[in-house]
N, C-alpha and C positions, 0 to 999 in steps of 0.2 A: 505493499499499500504506500502511495506517495505522501510524503508530509505535506501539511496544510497549514495555513494562517490559522494562529492559535495553538498549534501543537507545539510540545516541548521538544527541544533538540535531544536526540538519543544520548545516554551517558555512555561514553567511551573514551579511549585514549588514542590520541593521534600523535604525529610527529612534526615538530616544528623544526624548520631549518634555521639554524643560528650560527654565528661567527665561529662558535667552539664545537660545531658539528650538530648532529640530530639530537632533539631533546624531546622527551615526552611531554605532552600537554592534555591534560583532560578536557572534555567538553564543558565540564562544571567550571573550571580555571577560566577557560577561553570566552564562555558566553554568560557566565553567571554574575548577576548585579550590575550589568553593563549592557550598552547598545553596540552591536557589532554588525558592519556592512560586510556580509560574506559573499563571495561569488566563486563559481565553479567553472573550471575549463576542461575541455577533453584531454589537453596534454600541453605539458610545457614545450616550448620551442615551436610549437605547431603555427601555421600560418595566420590564422584570424586571431588565435589567442595572443600571440606575439606582436602582430601589427595593430590590434585594435583593442582587444579586451584588457589585459593587463594594463598597457599604457593609459587608458581611460582612467582607470582606478589610480594609477600613480598620479597622473595629472590633477585628479580630483580628491585626493586624499585629505589635503589640508582644508578644503570647501567642507567636506562631509564632517570632518572633525569640528568645524566651526558650527555645523548643525547639529551636534550633540552626539556625534558617532566617537565611541572610545578607540575602537581599532577597525582596520580595514583588512580583511583576510581573504587571501586566495587560497583554494583548495584544488588539488588535481591529483589523479591516480598517477603519480609518479614518487620516486624515492625523495628523500630530504635532500640528497646531494644535488639533484637534479634541480629540485626546487630553489635551493640556494643558489646555484650557478645562473637559473633563469632569473631569479629576483635580481642579482647582482647585474646582469647583462642589460636589465630593462630599468636600472637605476630605482629599483623599488625599496631598497634598504632604508628603513626608517620610515617608510610611507605606508607599505603593505607587507603584512606578514604572511609568510609562505609556509602553507602547511601540507604535508605530504599525506596522501591517502593511498599508501602503497599497494594495499591489497584490495582496495575498493570497499573496504568495509564500512566507513562512514557513509559513501554514495549509496550503497546498499541499504543501510539502515534508514535513510531518507526516502528510499524507493526512487532515487534519481540516476540510474545506470543506463547504459545502452552497449549492445554488443558491437565493438569495433573489429572483431575477428576478420573481416572480410579485407579490412586495411593493415593486418598484423597489429593491432592494437588492444585486443582482448577486450575485457569488461571495462569500460571507462565511466566517468561520472559525466551526466549531462551538463550542458550549458545553462547555468540558472545564477540568479543573484537573490539575495534576501536581506532583510533587515530582521535581526535577532536582538529582542528587549527582554533582558533578564531570563535568557534561556529559552524564550517562547518566540516563534516566528511571527512576525508583526506584518511584513510584506514578503510575498514569494512571486518571483518572475521566472518562469520556465520557458526556455526556447523551444520552438519545434525544431526537428531535425534540420540540420544546416543553416539555420537562421542565426542572425546576431542583431538585437535590437533591444528587447525588454530586460536583457540580463546587462545592459551596458552601464556604465558609471552615470551617464547622463540621464538614464531613465531612472535610476535609483536615487539621484540627487533630486529629481521631481518629487519623489515620495518622501524626501526628508524635508520638503518646504514646510 
């Protein structure tokens, strides 16, 4: 079942890319008692994700924080080393927290996966964005396959107004 507005984020441990290497972070630590702009991309270094999705959140991170967002978080079905390298290459350090969902456990728990096996990618997280307030989904924007629009930073900014 797909997560919906009003639902709680599932309790689990993810992996955060840090300067010191991979570090565990629970969803309670990440989302509890705060407002988080979360977005998911199918893969680090992939065309739309690298050219448009992540850069939009990097460019708008400060504006989101000015509108009450405590942290901007990117999640992808990649390992923490790839997420760290991607974040560094996109100048996301200090603006967007890069979270690895290496086995797609988080994406599966949200009910937001797709099978990219035909492209050699295996199970991946769908492209989406959400605003999470104190561990509950306040806004949810899920892209149809192949699209990029409602999960963009610009669309999410409109929901923060």
